[in-house]
N, C-alpha and C positions, 0 to 999 in steps of 0.2 A: 667294692661293695657288689652283691648280686641280690636280685629280687627273691622274695620268699617264694621257694619252690613248693609246688604240690605234687607228689608222686603220682604217676598214672596208676590207678588201681582197677582198671576195667578187667573183669574176669578173675579178679583176685579175692582171696580172704583178706579183708583189709583190717589189719591190726597195726596201723602205723600212727595214728591220730588221737587216741584216747577218746573215741567216740563211743556212745552208748549203742550197743548193737541191737537194741530192740526197738521196733517201729510201734506206732500208735495201734491198738487193737481197732479192727475195721469199723465197730460202732462208733468209735471216737474220730476216726478219719471222716466219716461221714457227717458227723455232727460239727466237726471244726470246718469241713469244707463249705457247709451251708452258711456257717457263721461268717467266714472269711468272704464268701460271695455277696454277702449283703452289706458289707463295708462301702462308704462312700470314698472310693478311691480318686475321685476328682477333687477331694479336699485335702488339704494339708493335716497333719496329725493334730488332734484337738486335746481337750483336757482330759480325755481318756487315758492319757499317758500318765496323769497323776494317780489314777485308779491302780495302775501298776506299781507306782511308787509306794503306795499304801499297802498294797498287797505283798509286795516283796519286803517290806518293813515288818509286817507281821509275820511272814514266813520265817525271816531270819531272827526275829526277836530283838529288833532294834532297841538299843537302850534309850531311856528318856534323855532329851535334849541332844540327840543325834539328828543327823539329816542324811538323806540318801540321794545319790546321782546315779543316772542312768547312761550307759554307753553302748555303742554299737560293737558288742562284745568288750572283753577286758582289754583287748588291744587298743581300743580307742581311749579307755580310761588311762592306761599308762601313758599314752601320747599326750594327753590333755594334762596329766599332771606334770609331766616334763615341761610343757608350754607354760604352765602357770608358775612354775618356779624358775623360768628363764628370765630373771630380772637383770636390768643392767648394772654391770660391775663398775665400781668407782675405778678412777685411773690406778693403774698398777696391781690391781685385784684380779684373780685368776676368775674364770667362769664357774658358775655352780657345780657342784659334784653330784652325780648319782652313784651310789655304793651298794653292791650286792654280793652274797656269796656266789662263787662260782665253782663247778658248772651250775647254771640255772636257766630260767626261762630266757631265750634269746632276745625278746622285745624290750627287757628292761634296758640293756646296753644299746640296742638298735634305736629305741624311740630317744634314749639321751643324745646320742651321737648325731641323729637327724635333726635335733633341736639345736646342736651346737654346744652341749653340754659335755663335761668331761664324765667318762664312766671309770670307775674303780672296782675292779673285780677281787675279792678276796677268797683265795682257794679253800675249798673244804678240807678236812682231813682226809687221810687214805681211805678211812671207812665212812666218808661222806657226811661227818658229823660238822657242825659250826666249829671253826677255829676261833674259839672265843677271845682269846688273847690278841690274835690278829685283827679281828673285827674291832675289838675296843680301841686298839692302837690306831687303826685306820679312821675310826670315827673321830678320835681325838686330834689326828693330824690333818684331816680333810674338812672336819666340819660340814659334812654333806648337807645338800638340800634336801634329798630323798635317800632313805634306806629301805631297800626292798627285802622282805623276808618271806618266802613262799613257803606255806605250811598246809600240807606236805609240798616237797620240793619236786620239780620237774627238770631233769629226766630221773633222778635218784629214788622218788616216790616215799621219801622217808620224813617223818616229823623231827623237828629239833628238840633238843633238851629244853625242858621248861625252864630251868634255872638260867641257863645261857641265854635263852631268849628274853627273859625278864631284865637281866643286866644289860643286854645290849640295847633294848628298848629304852631303859632308864638313861643310858649313857647318850643315846641319840637325842633324846629330849633335852638333856643338859646341854647339848652341843648346838640346839636349836633346829634339829633336823625333824623332818617328817617321817614317820615309819609307815610304809605301806605293806601290811600283811596280806599276802595273796593266797586265798583259800579257794582256789579254782576247783580243787578236788575233794572239797568237803563232803559231798554226798557218800564218799567211799572211806572217809577218815574215821578214826576211833575218838578223835576230840577236835574241838574248835577253840581258837583263842579267843573267840567272842565271849566265851563264859568268863575269861579272866577280865576282859575289858568291861563287861556288864557289871562285874563284881566290884570294880573300882573305876568308874568312867573318868573321874577327876584327875587320876593320874595318867590316864591314856588320852588326854585332850590333843596329843600330837599324833595320835595313832589314826590311820585309815585302814579299813578292812575290805578287801575286794572279793567278790564272788562273781561266778558266771552262771548261767542257765545252759551253756554248752554241755557241762558234765552232768546237769540235772537231767539231760536228754534231748536238749534243743539246739544241737550244735549249729544246725543249718538256719536257726532264727536269729542268732548274733545279739544276744542280750547280756550285757554285763552290769554289775551294780556295785557301787562303793558307798560304804558306811563311814560315818566320821562326825566329830563334833560339829553342830550345826553351822557356826560361823567359819570354820575351816572348809567344809563342803561348799558353802555359798561362794567363797573367793575362788575356788577351783571351777565352779559352775559358770563363772564369768566367760571362761574360753570355750565353752562348749558350743558348737555350731547349732544354729537353730534346727528344729524338726530332725534330730540326729536319729530318733527311734520312730521307724515307719509304722503306719496304721496296722499293716500285716504283722509285722514283728510283736507290737504290743498286745495285739489281740491274741495272737498264739501264745504268748507268755501267759496272759491272764487265763486263757482257756487251760493250760497245763496246771496252773496253780490250783484251779478249781477241781482239778483231777490228780492232786499230787499224790494221792495214795497209789495210783498206778505207777507213778515214776519211782516212789518209794520202794515198791515191791521190786521193780527193775533193778534199782541200785542194790537190794539186799541179794539178788540173784547174782550180780556182778561180783559182790564181795564173797558170796560163797564159791563162785567159780575160780576167783582168785586164789583162794585157800586150796582148791584142788590142783590148780595150775602150779603153783609154788611146790606142792608136794612132789609133784611129777618130775618138775625142773630139777629138783635137788636130788632125785634119785638118779639123774643122768650123769654119766662119766663125762668130764671134760666142759662142764656147765658150773658156774657159781651164779646163784640167784639171791638178791637182796630182799629183805622184808620190805613190804609195800604198804602204805596207808591210802593208795590212789587206785585207779582203774588201769594201772600199768605196773609192769615188772622189769626191773633193770637186770640183765644178765651179762656176766663176762664169759666170753669163749675163750677156753683156757688152750695154752699151746704156743709154738713159736709162730712168727710170721703174722700177716694180716688176718688173722683168724676171723675177725668179726665179718669183714668184707667178704670172705670166702664162703662163710655161712649164710650171710645176707643174700648173696647171688644164688646160692643153691636153693635157699627158701623160695626166691622169685619164680626159678624154673619149676617149682612144685606149687606155683599159684598162691603163695603166702607172702604178704606184704608186711614188713615190720619197719622200724625206724634204726637205721645204723648211725649211732651217736658217737662212734669210735674217735671221730676226728674233731669233736665238738670242743674237747678239753683234754689235756694230758691224763688227767685223773679218770677218764672214760675210756682208755686204750682198751681196744678189743670188746667193746660193750655194745650191746643191742638193747632197745627199748621195746618191749612187747605190750601191746594193748590187750587186756582182758576182754575176751569177746564172750560170745554164747557158747554153751557146752560144745555144740558141733564144730565151731570155729576152733575153739581151743584144742579140741582132739585132733583137727586137721594141722594145727600149728605143731602140736607135740609129735605127731607122725611124721611131718616133714622135717623138724629138727633132728629127730632120731636118725633119718635118713641122710640128711645133709652133714651131721657130724661124722 
């Protein structure tokens, strides 16, 4: 194993981590600074964290009968879900299984393995769609404790077919699995699976829906949240460490929700920039760009040899930092993941990419 690495981005156009490129307007910076400065930092977090639960439930449109759990980013929620499902096996039984399509978010596998659970990855098709038959077969064979479905997926940025999603979720329920639908990139997506859950909550009692405020525009604040049937959430909440959300974190999150129209406008700008970036990438020779429902675009650098690494290095020499995902999975051969930035950043990326190619 190796520790999670963060690339050095000093002096770079930073387009490697799917962050919102927009900062708070100056007047909101001043207001937030005064608000945080007045907090009782000498005290542990208090009942104000429940105000954030209520505000996020309203923001998401949480269904009746559901509960909400907060985490220090989605990463902590994924780790706690693995911990909650790590139940002792009877003699001769295998450890619980965590199952997810691959390539996908690396923390699904890492959190399972760190907890001592078995991780089973089911490869996507060559065009990054769910392999429905393989998923159904794997669910039937392994009866996993958890099935992860990222919607949209990271790093491929696409949404799954609705029919395939429904059949996989039904099969997982029949196998006794929890389905965790990860909607980290929901602010940039054309749809949400929560609409399906809300329309028929009884059939989705085994479904958890995760979101994060990182893509909302607060990557540095570290707030993730998970919605699900109230009793199921209560069981997972038993393994949550006390005071896992700091007073600074929850006050920043509450402040952002009070000004959510600012962040909605930022997300709209990112979606518009994504369309401009996609059009420009598809006009380039030697680049294949896939459709995106997130604030990232997956591209393949065409040609013989380790083209992705060569272009990645050339971009760095031009002070543009992206993510080289070409070695994450065989399906991602010669692929780079580009975060959608602000207009000027995207133009710098395009200029550097043309020169690098």
